[in-house]
N, C-alpha and C positions, 0 to 999 in steps of 0.2 A: 321639435320634440325628438328625443333619442329614438333611433331606429335600430331594430335587430333583424337579422335574417337567420331563421332556424330551419334545418333540414327536417322534412316531414318524417323521415325515418327515425330521427331522434325523438320527436314528439310522440310518434306511434309507440316506440319502445317504452318510453317513460309512462305513458298513459296505460298501456297494456300490462305493465308490471304491477299496476294498482288494480287490475282486474276489469278494465273498461275498454270499450272499442273506441278507436280514434276516428271520428266522422268529420271529414273536411267540410261538408255542407253545414254541419252543426257549428263548427268553428267560425265559418263565414257569417252565419246568421246571428250568433249569440255573443261571441267573444268581444265585439266592440262595446258591449254594455259594461264590461269589466274595467274599462279605462284604456282602450286601445283604439287604433285606427288602422285597419288592414289595408295594405297596399297591394299585396299579391298573396293568394292562397291557392296553390295548385298541388298536383301530386308530388312535386319535387321540394318546394320550399314554402315557408310562411314568412313574408316580409311584412313587418308590423311596426307601427309607430306607437310608442308608449307615452301616455300622458305623464307630465313631470311629477304628479303626485303619487305615482305608483312605481317607485324605484325597485320594488320587490319583483317586478316582471321583466327585468333587463337581461335575463339570460334564458336560454331554452329550457334549462332545468327548473329554474324557479317559476317560469311561466307555466310549465307543465304541472308543477306542484299546485298552483292556483287553479289551473284549468279543471283538474279532476273534481275539485269541490264545486266550482261554479257551473260547469257544463254537465257533470255526471252525478252530482249530489253525493260524492264520497264523504264519509265521516271526516269532519275537520280535525286537524291536529295543531292547535295553536301552541302546544308545548313541544319543545325540541328535546329529543332524547340525548342526554349528555352524561358521560361518565368521566371520572377523574383520570388524568394522564400521569400525574405524579411529577410533571415538569413545572418549572417555576421561572419567573422573570423578576429581576430586581431592578428598580428604576432609581438612578442617583438623584439626590435632592436638587442638583443643578438644573435638572430638566424642568423644574417649575416655570422658569422664564424662557425656556427654549422650545419645548414641545411636551406638554405635561401629561397628555392622555395616551397611555400605552396599554393596548389589549393584545391578547394572543389566544390561539386555539390550535388543536391538533385534530387532523382527520386522517384516520388509518384505513388501509385496505380498500382504497378507491379502485373500482373496476374501470381500467383504462383500455380502450380498444387496442387489439393486438396488431391490426394491420397498420401500415405506415400512414395511409391516408386518413383513417379514422383517428389515429393518434395525433396527427398534426391538427386535425379539426378540433379535437378536444383541447389541446394546449392553446390554440388560437382563441377558442371560445372562452377559456378561462381568463386569458389576458384581456380579451375584449370586454368581458364582464367587469373586470377591475377598472378599466378606463371609463366605462360608462358610470360606474359607481363613483369614481373620482369626480366626474362631472355632476351627477345628480345629487349626491350626498356630500361629497368632499369639497365642492365649490372650487374645482381646479386644484385639488390636493391641499388647499389651505386648511379646511376644517378636519379633513380625514384623508389619509393615504394608506394604501394597502400593499403589503408584501407577501408573496407566496413562495415557499421554499421547499426543497427536498429534505425532509426530516432525516433521511438516512445519512446525509452528508454533514449533519450538525452534531455538536457535542454539548447537550444541555448540562446544567442550567444556563439561562441567558441573563445578560446584563445590558441595561440601557445606560449609556454614559455620554458625557460631553467631551469633545476633543478639540484641539486647535486645528487651524486650517492646514497645518503642516503634516497632519496624520495621513498616512497613505494606506491603500488597499487596492485590490484588483476589482474594478466595478464590472457590472454586467456588460457584455458585448465588448470587452477589452482583454488584451493579452498581457498588458504590462501594468504594474502598480501606478496609481495616480494619487496625488495628494487631494485632500478635500477641496482645497482652493482651486486646484487644476480642474477637478471635475466640474466645478461651478462655471468655469469659463471655457472649457475645451470639450467636455463630453456633451453630446446632443441633448440628453435628458437634463444635464446640469444647466445648460444654457436656457432650456425651456422653463425650468422651475427655480432658478437661482433667486428670483425676486421674492420667493417665499421666505428666504433666509437673509434677506438684505439687512445690513446693519449689524449682524451678529458676529461676535468674535469667537464664540464656541459653537460647535455643531453636534447634533445628536447622532450616535451610532448604536446599533444593536450588535452585540458580540456574544459568542458562545464561550464555554469554559476554556477552549483552546485559544481564545483571543482572536478568533477569525471573525471577520465582519459579515454578518447576515445582511444588514441593511443600513443605508444612509438615508433615513427618511427626512423629507418626503421626496427624495431625489431618485435614488437608484439602489438596487440590491447588489450584493456581492456576487462575483462571477461563480464561485464554487457552489452556491446553493441553487443553481439554475434547475428549474423543473424540466425533466426530459421524459421521453416515452417510457422509461423504466421506472419512473417515480410512482410509488403506490401510497406512501405515507407523506402527508403534507403538514407543514407548520405555517400558520397564517399569523401575520402581525398587522395590527392597525394602529396608527399613531395620529395624533392631531390635537385639536383644541376643543372640539365639541363632543361631549360624552355620548349624546344620543346618536349623532351621526357615526361615530366610531363603532358603537355597539351594533347599529343596524348594518353597517358595512361588513363587520366581522361575521355576523350571523348569516348574511346573505351569501357570502363566499362559502361558508361552511355548509349551508343548505344546498348550494349548487353541487358541491362534492358529495354530500350525503345522498343526493338523488342518484348518484352513480355508485351507490352501494357503500360509501364510506361511513365509518363510525366516528362520531364527533366526541372529542375529549376536551375537558376543560384544563386551563392552566392557572396556577396560583401566581398572583401578581402582588408584589410589594410596591406600592405607588411612591411617587416622589414625596408625598406627604407622610409616608410611613404606614399608610392604611393597608389592610390585607383584603384583596379581592380574588374571586374565582370567576373566570370568564371562559366561555360565554355562559350566561344564566339560561338554563333551558326552559324554565316555566314561563308561560305567557303572562301578559300584563292585564290586570283587571281594570275595567272601565265601568263607571257608574253613570247611567243616563236617566234623568227624570222622566217618568212615564208620561207626565203631562206635556213635556217637550216633544216627545214622539207624536202624541196625538195632535198637538197644535200644529206641527209642521207637516205631518203626513195626512191629517184629516180623518184619521180613524184609529180605533184601538186594535191591538194585536193579541191573539191568544198565545199561550206558551208554545204550542206546536208551531205556530207561524213564526214566532221569534226564533225558535230553535232552527227551523229550516232556512230562514232568511239569513241569519248571521252565519250559519254553517256553510252556505254557498260562498260567503266572503272569507272563509278560512277561520272563523271564530267559533266560540262556544257560548251558549246562553246558560248562565248559572242560576237564574231564578230572579225573584223579586224580593225586595226588602223595604221596610219603612224608611222614608227619607230621614236624614239626620235632623234632630230637633232644632239645631242652630242654623240650618240652611236658610238662606234668604227666600222669601216667598215670591218676590218678583225682582228682577234686575234688568236694567236697560243696557247693561254692558255685555258684550259678547264674551268677555273673559269669565263670566259666571253664568252658567245656564239657568234658565227659569226653573226653579225647584218646585216640587209639589209634595204630595203625600206618599208617593211610592217611587222607588228607584229600580231600574232594570240593571242587572249585573251581567257583564259580558267579559269573557277572556279572549284577547286578541294576541296574535304573535308579536313578540317584542321587536321584530324587524319591520313592523308596519310603522315606519318613521312618520308617515303622513297623518296619523291619528293624534290630533292635538287637543281636541275640544269635543264635548258631548255632541255638538252638531255634526261632527264628522261621523260619529257612530249612527246618527239618524240617517245620514246619506248612505252608509253601508246597508242599513236595513231596507231603505228604499230600493237600492240596486238589487240586493239579494231577493227581496220579495217580488219586485217587478213593478214598474210604474203603471202598468195597465190596470191594476186592481187597488189603487189607492182611493181615498175618499174624495169627495167634492167639497168645494168651499167657495164663498164669494168674497171679493176684496172688502176689507173693513176700513181701509184708509180712504180719505177723500181723494177723488180722482180729478176734480176740477183744478185748474191752475191758471196762472196769469202768463201771457206770452212773454218771451224774452224781449228785452228792449231792442235787440237787433233782428227780431224775427222778420219784419217786413223787408229789411235790407237783404238778408240772406235769401229770402224767397225770390226777390227781384233779381239777385245775382244768379241764382240757379236757373231761373226762367230764361234770362238772357243767354247764359252759356249753352243751355240745351237748345235754345232757338238757333244758335249758330252751328248746331250739329255736333257739339262736343259731348263726350261721355264723362260722367262724374266718376271719380275713383277716390279711394281712401287709402293712404299709405301710412307706414309706421311713424309714430311720433318719435321713436328712438332713431338716432342717426350717429354720425361720427364727424370728427373735425375735418377730415379730408373731404368728404362729400359736401359738408355745409360751407366750408370756408376755402380750403386750399384749391380744390378743383374749380370752384365757382369764382375764385378771385374776389371773394367778399371778405372784409375784415369783421371780426366779432365786435360790433359797436355797442353791444349790450352784454350784460353779464351772462355767462354760459352756465347752464345747469348741467353738471356732470354726474354720471352714475358712479357711486362709490365703489361697487364691486361688479364691474361689467363682466358678463360671461362670454362675450365675444368682442373682437376688435371692431366689428361692424356697428355695434350699439354701445356707444360710450357716453353720449350726451343726448339731451332733449333738443329737438330741431328748432332752429330759428327761421328757417326758410322752407317753402314747399317745393320749389323748383327741382332740387336734387332728387326728391322722391319721384317726380314725374319723369325725369330723365332716366332713372333706373327702371321705371316701368316700361318706357319705350325701348330701352336696351334689352329687356326680357321679351319684347315682342317684335324683334327685328325681322323675324321670319314672316310676319303678316304684311299684307299689301298696304301701300300708301294710298291716300293720306291717312294719318292717324292724328286725331285731335282729342285731348283729354284735359280735364280741369279738376282741381280740388279746392274745396272750401273747407278749410280745416284749422286746427289749433296749433300754434307754435308757442314756445316758451322763451320770453325775453326778460331779462332782469328778474328771473325766477317767478314771473307772472304769466298766466295764460293770456293770449290774445289771438284773434282770428285773422287769417289772411286768405286771399283768393289768388290762385295761380292757374294759368293755362299754358299749354304748349301744343304746337302743331308741327308734325313732320310731313312735308310735302315737297315734291320735286321742284315746283315753281315758287315756293314760299320765299319771301324776302321781307324787307322792312315795310314795303307798301302793304303787304298782306296783313301783318300784325297791326299796322296803323289803322287799317280798315276795320279790324275786329275791335280795337279800342274805341273807334268812332261809333260802331254799332252798340257797344256796351254803354257808352255815354248817352246815346240817344234813348236806349231802353231805360236809363235811370233819369231821364228828363234833363240831362245836362247838355246844353247847346253851345256853351262856350268853354273851351278847355285849351290847354297849351302843352306842347311837347318841347322840353328843353334838352339839348344835347348832353349826353353823359360824358364826363371826362374820360380820356383814353385810358384803358386798362382797369377801369372801375367796374367790377361785376363781370358777368359772363358774356357781355355783349361784344359783337364785332365792332371794331373801331369805326366810328362815324355812323353806326347803325343801331345805337341804343339811345333811349330818351327817358327823361323823367316825365311822369304825367302830373300836370298841375291843374287843379280845379279850384276856382275861387281863391287863387293865391296860395293854396296849400298843396304840398307834395304828397300824393296819395300812393305812389308806386312807380315802377319802372317797366318798360317794355322794349322790345327790339328783336334783332336777329342775333342768334347765338353764334359765338366765335367757334369755328370748327376745332380749334385747339382745345376748347372746353368740352365739346361733344366727343372728342376722341378719347377722353378719360372713360367714357361709357361705351366705347366701341360703336359709336353712332357716326355714320358717314353720309347722312342726308341733310339737306337744308332744314334748319329748325328756327322757328320764331316763337316767342313766349312773352309772358308778362307775369308780374307778381305785384299785388296791390294789398294795402292795409285796409281791412274792413272798417276799423274804428275811424281812421282818417276819412274814409269815404262817407261814413255816417255824419261826421262833423261838417263835411264840405257839401253834401248833397241833402237837400230838404226831403223829408219823408212825406209824400203826398197823402198817406193814410192817416 
């Protein structure tokens, strides 16, 4: 989850400017209900993890904006005060296939700290907020990317055009002009995000009336527009492919600056399709929620005052009730259509609440705003009896055997990566690999095919604990795009060797009622096993898994320097080879 660190002095100033007292104890007690996880809250700082569904809390300013509603009951303001700037952006038709969504806004007269330290903190917080929005809303700048500029250095109106790779300008953090192609292969930001423009022959640029480059989205801004301690008027551009993500990102940066006294002004945009837009739109977004849906999910009816208070704490406004549309479906089994009834509740929520996609999301807002301690009671209506899984008895016997040997059960992530699963472990992907289409980190690019890498990473994280350490996992892997279960265990001990793991395999077989089994030597270099110290486990002529002593060369990838022995078995193969006594 994204983490932010906010000085308590900033939160105190922002809360007190709304007429409320900033109480650290109240923050500690109640703020986690808003969708956060507090790491540290003391007199100096608030270190807080923000749940991914609340990108509107990713800066100190926007967090304080939500806090005064939730903690202090301040009147909610889902509408953003926006006045016309008179500035315009014209987008060339070519941008349809390059980067079609272009939005802009102006924020004037921002109160920037006068001292150097406060000034540096403000600029750092502004840049940090952009990067967190790039992650949370922009999907690594693919869907949306943000540029913030010093308006005093610009000459509007602005134009968004496409250029060849030979076009040159001075990018941010550079003293000399570079061509667009050079930026993509030589500039640090260009190398980080060049993949977003891969295969393109023409590239997007935002220029002013003097033909000076503001931005090369989604890569880098122009050097001359850099925000400094003297900047008071800001121009914000957001470009991308997702209209909702771009609009939310634009409004959240504007809201951050507005919390520091800035006045938000709209910009007239001629899109690549020739349409006329004015952004940002200040008015909130109206949501309709069937009253019966609220009652069925939360177990009680709410009065108008309760609805007003609950949604107000979440930054929204209750606009009243109205009869449901006559053509609304009475019952739907699809989540895409809420269960309709005779009455609808109307709410206005801020347009930057990117996470509100469905009426059920508004029901959750009401539950959080009202408080879970005063909801209705209900009894389950679904049948609770069920048939056991076909592998239930085998899984139970495996867990009992592992725990009988003093091992602790763990559960690791199903997401992994090619290096951990194959390269470091010296395994070949003998089954089709299920890859993540848009991974958000290089650590999580595929669904795992083996459990042992997860156990090794766990031991690596616990190197500071005493030996021996013995853990096991009975979990799901994905092979040929199908789920299957495997059992793996690993022991770190000073005297551990092949004899130790062979003894554990013998104990496991005894627990399963298997008295005859065979260990066949593994070929040299196959798998993570030390040469001559790895074996296949054969039961009733079937290969059910492997065990042995781990090669120190494999363990070194995880910074482990102790003897390790381990095993990994296929649960389905075990079920086929071992009779179920139950």
